[in-house]
Every structure is written in C-alpha cells, then in structure tokens.
C-alpha positions in Angstrom: 97.3 46.0 80.5 98.5 48.9 78.5 95.4 50.8 79.5 96.2 50.2 83.2 99.5 52.0 82.8 97.9 55.0 81.2 95.3 55.3 84.1 97.9 55.2 86.8 99.2 58.6 88.2 102.9 59.0 88.5 104.1 59.8 92.0 106.7 62.6 92.1 108.1 65.1 94.5 108.0 68.8 93.5 109.7 71.6 95.4 108.7 75.2 95.1 111.2 76.7 97.5 113.7 79.5 97.2 116.8 78.6 95.1 119.8 78.1 97.3 117.8 77.8 100.5 118.7 75.0 102.9 116.0 72.6 104.2 114.7 73.6 107.6 116.2 77.1 107.5 114.1 80.2 107.2 115.2 83.5 105.7 114.2 86.8 107.2 112.4 89.4 105.1 115.6 91.5 105.1 117.5 88.6 103.6 114.8 88.0 100.9 114.7 91.8 100.1 118.5 91.9 99.8 118.5 88.9 97.4 116.0 90.8 95.2 118.1 94.1 95.2 119.5 95.3 91.9 123.3 95.4 91.5 123.2 99.3 91.6 121.2 99.2 94.8 123.6 96.7 96.4 126.6 98.8 95.4 125.1 102.0 96.9 124.0 100.3 100.1 127.6 98.9 100.6 129.0 102.4 100.0 126.6 104.1 102.4 128.0 101.9 105.2 131.4 103.6 104.9 132.2 107.1 106.2 132.0 109.9 103.7 135.6 110.8 104.3 136.6 107.3 103.0 134.7 107.7 99.8 135.9 109.3 96.5 134.0 112.1 94.8 132.7 109.7 92.2 131.4 107.3 94.8 129.6 110.1 96.7 128.1 111.3 93.4 126.8 107.7 92.7 125.2 107.6 96.2 123.6 111.0 95.8 122.3 110.2 92.3 120.8 106.9 93.4 119.2 108.3 96.6 117.8 111.3 94.6 116.3 109.0 92.0 114.7 106.8 94.7 113.1 109.9 96.4 111.9 111.1 93.0 110.3 107.8 92.2 108.6 107.7 95.6 107.2 111.1 95.1 106.0 110.4 91.6 104.4 107.1 92.5 102.8 108.2 95.8 99.1 107.7 95.8 97.1 111.0 96.0 94.8 111.5 98.9 91.2 112.1 98.1 89.7 115.5 99.0 87.5 113.8 101.6 90.4 112.2 103.3 92.4 115.5 103.3 89.4 117.3 104.8 88.9 114.7 107.6 92.6 114.7 108.4 92.6 118.5 108.6 89.5 118.6 110.8 90.8 115.9 113.1 94.2 117.6 113.3 92.8 121.0 114.2 90.3 119.5 116.7 93.0 117.5 118.4 95.2 120.6 118.6 92.4 122.5 120.2 91.6 119.7 122.7 95.2 119.6 123.7 95.3 123.4 124.2 92.2 123.3 126.3 93.4 120.4 128.5 96.8 122.0 129.0 95.4 125.4 129.9 93.0 123.7 132.4 95.9 121.8 134.0 98.0 124.9 134.2 95.2 126.8 135.8 94.7 124.1 138.4 98.4 124.0 139.2 98.5 127.8 139.6 95.5 127.7 141.9 97.1 125.0 144.0 100.3 126.9 144.2 98.5 130.1 145.3 96.5 128.3 147.9 99.6 126.8 149.4 101.3 130.2 149.6 98.2 131.7 151.1 98.2 129.2 153.9 
C-alpha cells in the first residue's frame, strides 16, 4: 500500500504568468516594456513629457545626460555591416538614383513635347 502512494503523481496547478497580472487581461508590449524600465529611465521619460520651460537646469541636465548615454550605447553596440553588404547597398543605391533620373528626364521630355505640340496646333 505504501508503494502505491509513491507511484501516484500529485496533481497540482502551476502558473507561469506575469506577476500582478489579472486573469483574462492582456498587457501590451508598451506596458511590458515600461514594467522592465529602470528607475532612471522612468524618471527621464516622465520628465521629457513636460515642457522644457517647466524643468529646472538640473532636470534638463539629467535628461541630456541619459539621452546622450543611450545614443552612445546604441552607436557602440551597433552591428557593423560587412564589406559585401556595404558594396551591394552602394551599387543598388546608385543604380536606383540613376534609374529615377532617367525616368524623370523621359517624362519631362514627353511633357515638353506634348506642350509644344499643343501650342503648334
């Protein structure tokens, strides 16, 4: 009888949801991102909602410092493009510019011819 108890699996309910979330309610990505924000980031985002004239010099400095650090971090952690990708982007960019120039000049020439023909008649 004791062996039967050991072989039985206990039934239990486990929940792997988000802490503080209500059943049946979904949170948007913005709400989830806001919940993961650091206290410094929350402070700066609340300050940026106000007009600059309403902020003190110290608050403006905090905002600028935080935004500069975020930009620096983005630049430093940006993935470098490979030489091949750069080459392809350059070629496609210049080819598309050339195609647009050709198309535009043809359309302008047609419009000019139509205008001249109308005036000649």
